[in-house]
Rosetta silent file (secondary structure, phi, psi, omega in degrees, C-alpha in Angstrom):
SEQUENCE: MDIVSGNVGWIEVVCGPMFSGKSEELIRRLRRAKIARKRVQVFKPSIDNRYSDSDIVSHSAQRMGSESVSGAKDILAKLDWRTQVVGVDESNFFGPDLVDVAQQLADTGKQVIIAGLDTDYMGRAFQPMPELLALAESITKILAICMRCGNPAKHTQRLVESEDLIVVGAAGMYEARCRRCFEPGISKQEYFPFAQPKAVSEAT
SCORE:     score description
SCORE:     0.000 S_00000001
   1 L     0.000  131.273  177.607    1.444   11.873   -1.676 S_00000001
   2 L   -89.664  134.267 -179.265    3.966   14.405   -2.966 S_00000001
   3 L  -115.946  128.585  178.183    3.554   17.955   -1.744 S_00000001
   4 L  -101.349  127.385 -175.799    5.013   20.910   -3.630 S_00000001
   5 L  -151.232  162.799  174.805    5.792   23.909   -1.451 S_00000001
   6 L   -93.407 -105.545 -179.755    8.018   26.950   -1.052 S_00000001
   7 L   -98.240   10.697 -179.189    9.005   27.928    2.484 S_00000001
   8 L   -83.523  133.335  178.217    5.877   26.518    4.093 S_00000001
   9 L   -87.696  165.294  177.307    6.396   23.616    6.474 S_00000001
  10 E  -159.802  168.673 -178.756    4.197   20.561    6.806 S_00000001
  11 E  -119.109  129.562  173.087    3.864   17.225    8.595 S_00000001
  12 E  -114.147  134.750  179.905    3.806   13.805    6.932 S_00000001
  13 E  -121.357  131.725  173.660    2.859   10.741    8.976 S_00000001
  14 E  -116.128  118.374 -175.603    3.562    7.106    8.085 S_00000001
  15 E  -133.948  169.166 -179.201    1.713    4.699   10.384 S_00000001
  16 E   151.129 -175.838  179.802    0.688    1.067   10.680 S_00000001
  17 L   -80.150  175.963  172.906    1.530   -2.077   12.664 S_00000001
  18 L   -63.525  151.212  177.727    4.949   -3.598   13.173 S_00000001
  19 L    68.969   20.429  179.091    6.487   -5.317   10.134 S_00000001
  20 L   -97.533  -11.493  178.884    4.522   -3.146    7.693 S_00000001
  21 L    99.249   23.274 -179.181    7.513   -1.201    6.341 S_00000001
  22 H   -63.343  -48.858 -179.675    7.094    2.134    8.138 S_00000001
  23 H   -65.076  -37.047  177.635   10.808    2.695    8.748 S_00000001
  24 H   -61.340  -41.594  178.424   11.560    1.570    5.203 S_00000001
  25 H   -69.421  -38.340  176.157    9.140    4.177    3.842 S_00000001
  26 H   -60.338  -47.264  179.207   10.602    6.843    6.127 S_00000001
  27 H   -60.489  -41.382  179.894   14.106    6.048    4.866 S_00000001
  28 H   -59.964  -45.426 -178.466   12.887    6.170    1.255 S_00000001
  29 H   -67.398  -38.976  179.697   11.410    9.638    1.688 S_00000001
  30 H   -68.752  -36.118  176.466   14.470   10.958    3.483 S_00000001
  31 H   -65.270  -38.119  176.189   16.770    9.610    0.772 S_00000001
  32 H   -62.270  -39.649  178.375   14.665   11.391   -1.842 S_00000001
  33 H   -64.288  -38.395  178.446   15.057   14.615    0.128 S_00000001
  34 H   -67.893  -38.004  176.567   18.832   14.137    0.167 S_00000001
  35 H   -61.158  -35.028  178.117   18.854   13.512   -3.592 S_00000001
  36 L   -78.225    5.183  177.143   17.036   16.845   -3.902 S_00000001
  37 L    63.522   36.019  173.355   19.972   18.355   -1.948 S_00000001
  38 L   -91.573  151.212  175.675   17.895   19.327    1.029 S_00000001
  39 L   -77.070  123.602 -173.949   19.413   19.498    4.487 S_00000001
  40 E  -123.234  135.483  169.226   18.122   16.468    6.404 S_00000001
  41 E  -126.234  140.488 -175.822   18.280   15.513   10.068 S_00000001
  42 E  -125.108  137.344 -178.315   16.984   12.216   11.393 S_00000001
  43 E  -128.887  145.917  175.646   16.090   11.342   14.978 S_00000001
  44 E  -138.365  154.986  177.994   15.288    8.114   16.793 S_00000001
  45 E   -73.830  136.941 -177.636   14.489    7.353   20.455 S_00000001
  46 L   -65.129  -22.567  178.533   17.503    6.155   22.431 S_00000001
  47 L   -65.968  -23.886 -177.515   15.353    3.423   23.998 S_00000001
  48 L   -91.595   88.978  178.821   15.132    1.709   20.593 S_00000001
  49 L  -117.107   31.452 -177.044   18.489   -0.059   20.289 S_00000001
  50 L   -60.338  -45.121 -176.320   17.197   -3.294   18.755 S_00000001
  51 L  -113.857  -24.855 -176.655   19.381   -3.132   15.646 S_00000001
  52 L  -163.709  148.140  175.817   21.610   -0.087   16.220 S_00000001
  53 L   -80.831  -22.685 -172.143   22.316    2.589   18.803 S_00000001
  54 L  -123.771  -20.433 -176.411   22.649    5.311   16.198 S_00000001
  55 E  -102.250  150.179  162.808   20.966    4.259   12.933 S_00000001
  56 E   -77.535  127.866 -178.646   17.363    3.901   11.893 S_00000001
  57 E  -131.450  126.285  177.558   17.136    0.274   10.759 S_00000001
  58 L   -83.256  166.487  177.919   14.127   -1.332    9.107 S_00000001
  59 L   -66.271  -18.378  176.669   13.164   -4.971    9.592 S_00000001
  60 L   -93.048   13.067  172.909   14.382   -5.519    6.025 S_00000001
  61 L    76.106   11.362  169.911   17.846   -4.260    7.100 S_00000001
  62 L   -74.495  144.776 -176.597   17.717   -0.895    5.336 S_00000001
  63 E  -143.621  158.241  177.077   19.432    1.732    7.438 S_00000001
  64 E  -150.078  138.294  178.604   20.129    5.440    7.688 S_00000001
  65 E   -60.678  142.121 -179.059   22.285    7.417   10.089 S_00000001
  66 L  -149.500  175.865  175.795   20.362    9.258   12.801 S_00000001
  67 E  -112.569  129.368  178.953   20.736   10.977   16.146 S_00000001
  68 E   -85.062  135.948  178.524   19.450    9.242   19.270 S_00000001
  69 E  -133.599  150.247 -177.803   17.466   11.358   21.708 S_00000001
  70 L   -85.416  -18.194  179.143   15.905   10.531   25.046 S_00000001
  71 L  -157.653  167.394 -175.528   12.817   12.658   24.473 S_00000001
  72 L   -62.780  -36.861 -178.110   10.991   14.746   21.895 S_00000001
  73 H   -65.492  -24.324  177.873   12.217   18.057   23.308 S_00000001
  74 H   -67.315  -21.248  176.409   15.815   16.945   22.705 S_00000001
  75 H   -61.253  -43.825  179.541   15.041   17.105   18.978 S_00000001
  76 H   -65.441  -37.773 -179.042   14.777   20.883   19.255 S_00000001
  77 H   -66.621  -33.374 -177.011   17.998   21.050   21.272 S_00000001
  78 H   -95.479   -3.270 -174.409   19.940   19.082   18.639 S_00000001
  79 L   -73.525  132.838  167.787   18.326   20.652   15.597 S_00000001
  80 L   -86.471  117.997 -172.202   20.419   22.622   13.137 S_00000001
  81 L   -72.299   -1.753  169.472   17.994   25.365   12.138 S_00000001
  82 L   -80.820  -12.524 -179.771   19.374   25.300    8.589 S_00000001
  83 L   -60.602  137.296  179.982   17.778   21.844    8.346 S_00000001
  84 L  -103.647  -30.540 -177.630   14.921   21.653    5.861 S_00000001
  85 E  -126.699  128.085  179.391   13.659   18.096    6.435 S_00000001
  86 E  -116.743  122.515  176.699   13.298   16.415    9.834 S_00000001
  87 E  -106.254  137.321  179.164   12.714   12.662   10.063 S_00000001
  88 E  -132.655  122.475  178.587   11.473   10.981   13.251 S_00000001
  89 L  -103.604  156.160  176.785   11.179    7.220   13.646 S_00000001
  90 L    55.259   58.264 -178.653    9.219    5.260   16.296 S_00000001
  91 H   -57.149  -29.514 -176.125    6.916    8.103   17.322 S_00000001
  92 H   -65.925  -14.264  177.270    5.246    5.822   19.865 S_00000001
  93 H   -89.845   -6.626 -173.764    8.359    5.990   22.073 S_00000001
  94 L   -96.603  -24.962  179.584    8.290    9.799   22.344 S_00000001
  95 L    79.014 -172.718 -171.174    4.938   10.478   23.990 S_00000001
  96 L   -64.869  -21.726  179.962    2.741   13.594   23.744 S_00000001
  97 H   -60.741  -24.940 -178.165    5.657   16.073   23.642 S_00000001
  98 H   -64.650  -28.114 -179.702    6.264   15.043   20.034 S_00000001
  99 H   -62.173  -50.430 -179.797    3.013   16.729   18.976 S_00000001
 100 H   -65.882  -38.190  179.726    4.169   20.189   20.060 S_00000001
 101 H   -64.061  -46.711  179.240    7.654   19.618   18.656 S_00000001
 102 H   -61.391  -42.251  179.147    6.311   18.554   15.251 S_00000001
 103 H   -62.681  -42.433  179.587    3.945   21.518   15.186 S_00000001
 104 H   -64.753  -42.745  179.429    6.743   23.937   16.028 S_00000001
 105 H   -62.843  -45.464  179.993    9.019   22.498   13.353 S_00000001
 106 H   -65.108  -39.042 -179.470    6.334   22.686   10.686 S_00000001
 107 H   -65.527  -22.979  179.183    5.382   26.227   11.718 S_00000001
 108 L   -98.006   14.924  172.132    8.989   27.321   11.176 S_00000001
 109 L    95.171   10.739 -179.834    9.067   25.956    7.632 S_00000001
 110 L   -89.629  146.999  167.368   10.392   22.420    8.109 S_00000001
 111 E   -87.264  118.435 -175.658    9.149   19.322    6.309 S_00000001
 112 E  -111.944  122.582 -179.567    8.532   16.856    9.149 S_00000001
 113 E  -118.296  118.052 -174.026    8.238   13.131    8.361 S_00000001
 114 E  -121.801  133.787  177.203    7.176   10.928   11.276 S_00000001
 115 E  -121.374  142.123  177.894    6.807    7.142   11.360 S_00000001
 116 E   178.651  171.997  177.820    5.244    5.066   14.135 S_00000001
 117 E   -71.018  143.684  175.556    2.637    2.635   15.383 S_00000001
 118 L  -103.146  -14.021  175.284   -0.978    3.783   15.377 S_00000001
 119 E  -135.815  154.031 -179.794   -2.293    1.082   17.759 S_00000001
 120 L   -96.541 -169.520 -175.007   -0.816   -0.665   20.798 S_00000001
 121 L   -69.547  -12.052  175.715   -0.803   -4.318   21.853 S_00000001
 122 L   -97.280   -0.839 -177.877   -4.404   -3.987   23.059 S_00000001
 123 L    84.872    8.963 -179.935   -5.585   -2.558   19.747 S_00000001
 124 L   -88.085  158.376  174.979   -6.033    0.922   21.254 S_00000001
 125 E   -58.677  132.355 -174.618   -4.930    4.181   19.664 S_00000001
 126 L  -100.526  109.656  177.951   -1.238    4.635   20.473 S_00000001
 127 L   -65.409  145.455    5.654   -0.367    8.139   21.624 S_00000001
 128 L   -95.766   19.465 -172.306    0.792   10.490   20.264 S_00000001
 129 H   -58.436  -41.917 -179.200   -0.252    9.168   16.835 S_00000001
 130 H   -56.719  -42.581  179.337   -3.950   10.254   16.952 S_00000001
 131 H   -69.787  -37.107  177.662   -2.992   13.903   17.478 S_00000001
 132 H   -63.231  -39.755  178.801   -0.254   13.726   14.867 S_00000001
 133 H   -63.936  -36.099  179.916   -2.757   12.349   12.357 S_00000001
 134 H   -69.365  -29.611 -177.467   -5.085   15.249   13.102 S_00000001
 135 H   -90.171  -20.425 -170.250   -2.311   17.796   12.491 S_00000001
 136 L   -71.904  144.907  171.702   -0.677   16.170    9.458 S_00000001
 137 L   -82.094  -26.492 -177.502   -1.012   17.418    5.905 S_00000001
 138 E  -135.535  131.016 -179.582   -0.166   13.946    4.542 S_00000001
 139 E  -128.498  130.112  175.324   -1.056   10.534    6.024 S_00000001
 140 E  -125.874  117.631  175.991    0.071    7.126    4.787 S_00000001
 141 E  -105.111  125.313 -177.657   -1.206    3.984    6.508 S_00000001
 142 L  -110.510  136.267  177.243    0.671    0.817    5.617 S_00000001
 143 L   -99.950  152.407  174.048   -0.620   -2.693    6.277 S_00000001
 144 E  -100.429 -169.146  176.137    1.456   -5.758    7.061 S_00000001
 145 E  -110.606  125.757  179.185    0.754   -9.424    6.292 S_00000001
 146 L   -60.541  126.064 -177.387   -1.016  -11.459    8.968 S_00000001
 147 L   -80.985    1.924  175.444    1.380  -14.125   10.164 S_00000001
 148 L  -102.658  -42.163 -172.849   -1.537  -16.470   10.917 S_00000001
 149 L  -128.702   -9.297  177.591   -3.658  -16.383    7.785 S_00000001
 150 L    87.891   -0.351  177.674   -1.920  -14.141    5.232 S_00000001
 151 L   -77.707  166.147  176.181   -4.627  -11.466    5.102 S_00000001
 152 E   -57.978  133.581 -174.589   -3.845   -7.729    5.368 S_00000001
 153 E  -113.788  129.488  177.273   -2.807   -6.990    8.964 S_00000001
 154 L  -111.910   -4.829 -175.461   -3.510   -3.776   10.865 S_00000001
 155 E  -113.341  154.943  172.076   -2.623   -4.991   14.367 S_00000001
 156 E  -108.101  116.160 -178.368    0.573   -5.697   16.294 S_00000001
 157 E   -93.310  123.450  174.740    0.246   -8.884   18.338 S_00000001
 158 E   -83.497  136.832 -177.134    2.364   -9.149   21.490 S_00000001
 159 L  -111.287   -7.877 -178.366    3.670  -12.652   22.162 S_00000001
 160 L  -111.026  152.377 -175.166    5.449  -12.116   25.488 S_00000001
 161 L   -81.685  114.118  175.172    3.827  -11.641   28.869 S_00000001
 162 L  -168.763  140.116  176.089    3.925   -8.033   30.041 S_00000001
 163 L   -98.768    2.777  176.839    1.338   -5.413   30.916 S_00000001
 164 L   -68.883  142.078  179.587    3.740   -2.546   30.171 S_00000001
 165 L   -65.286  -41.696 -177.547    2.614   -0.332   27.328 S_00000001
 166 L  -111.258  117.117  172.273    6.096   -0.195   25.821 S_00000001
 167 L  -130.171  110.612 -175.005    8.155   -3.366   25.480 S_00000001
 168 L   -73.467  127.760  179.202   10.985   -2.981   22.990 S_00000001
 169 L  -176.948  178.641 -178.832   11.317   -5.976   20.721 S_00000001
 170 L  -141.086 -134.373 -179.236   10.928   -7.362   17.215 S_00000001
 171 E   -59.773  139.111 -176.539   10.418  -10.815   15.692 S_00000001
 172 L    96.912  -25.029  177.629    9.790  -13.428   18.370 S_00000001
 173 L  -111.633  -23.107  179.947    8.143  -10.870   20.639 S_00000001
 174 E  -140.535  157.523  169.041    5.613   -9.424   18.195 S_00000001
 175 E  -151.703  158.207  179.330    3.913  -10.377   14.973 S_00000001
 176 E   -80.948  140.217  178.748    1.437   -8.756   12.594 S_00000001
 177 E  -136.266  148.176  174.263   -2.186   -9.921   12.786 S_00000001
 178 L   -81.879  175.778 -179.353   -5.353   -9.173   10.849 S_00000001
 179 L   -56.736  -40.459 -176.003   -8.608   -8.130   12.490 S_00000001
 180 L   -73.226  -38.619 -173.787   -9.811  -11.752   12.760 S_00000001
 181 L   -89.385  -11.926 -176.862   -6.619  -13.267   14.164 S_00000001
 182 L   -70.352  135.290  174.975   -5.713  -10.444   16.559 S_00000001
 183 L  -119.561  108.163 -179.423   -6.032  -11.153   20.289 S_00000001
 184 L   -54.590  130.322 -178.249   -5.908   -7.964   22.397 S_00000001
 185 L    95.976 -135.391 -177.129   -3.171   -8.330   24.976 S_00000001
 186 E   -94.462  132.158 -179.285   -1.038  -11.450   25.053 S_00000001
 187 L   -64.387  127.762  178.127   -1.548  -14.047   22.368 S_00000001
 188 L   -89.795   72.188 -172.020   -2.986  -17.267   23.804 S_00000001
 189 H   -65.257  -24.027 -178.751   -0.965  -19.440   21.476 S_00000001
 190 H   -67.617  -14.848 -178.805   -1.665  -22.580   23.454 S_00000001
 191 H   -86.259   -9.291  177.904   -5.279  -22.370   22.265 S_00000001
 192 L   -77.237  132.909 -177.350   -4.379  -22.775   18.603 S_00000001
 193 H   -55.101  -37.484 -175.823   -4.937  -26.371   17.465 S_00000001
 194 H   -73.848  -10.362  179.359   -1.598  -26.508   15.639 S_00000001
 195 H   -92.629   -9.736 -176.975    0.208  -25.555   18.864 S_00000001
 196 L   -84.567  129.688  175.865   -1.215  -28.471   20.821 S_00000001
 197 L   -69.008  143.957  179.873    0.973  -31.576   21.124 S_00000001
 198 L   -74.451  135.806  179.273   -0.731  -34.711   19.895 S_00000001
 199 L   -70.492  140.931  178.525   -1.774  -37.122   22.593 S_00000001
 200 L  -102.557  116.826 -178.821    0.040  -40.447   22.547 S_00000001
 201 L   -76.769  140.230  179.587   -2.285  -43.350   23.191 S_00000001
 202 L   -75.953  145.332  179.012   -1.015  -46.070   25.462 S_00000001
 203 L   -71.053  139.847 -179.577   -0.611  -49.533   24.026 S_00000001
 204 L   -95.085    0.000    0.000   -3.233  -51.971   25.245 S_00000001
């Protein structure tokens, strides 16, 4: 949704599972802001170095220069207050502090565009996304394609064994799943018929 405004700030949220195109949509919106000759700053969590230490990179290899920060409050420390548009990728790595930071930025007249997961590997609401959704003026939820059956996917399936809430990874460690194919927690791939080796009968 396009919002027309003067000096009033607002928050836009792009959410969905992994492999749905959230970072790609964030990059698209930020590029449009640059075409409009707005001052843009982009931030990413330093923990996310899957594809680059300094750039936002989508799974489709689109990229945009950004500043890595260790926490949400560092965004305020690195912000040039002449900036008009603030982009934040991977909100799920920032924790609850991002809510106050986003609110402060919007209250001071910034356009804030945030992308991140809305559910975790157990299918639960992934903080701080629920609060961001409640505060946002614009919300876009993007679905992926289920890698098991091809239906629209709203879940991120973890494929590696870990009970940690945050495990940084991409293809091979996660895949998109629909409501029917999603298994909260670790995928029990050995239970899928196509994953079972065929028994070899002994010759009589």
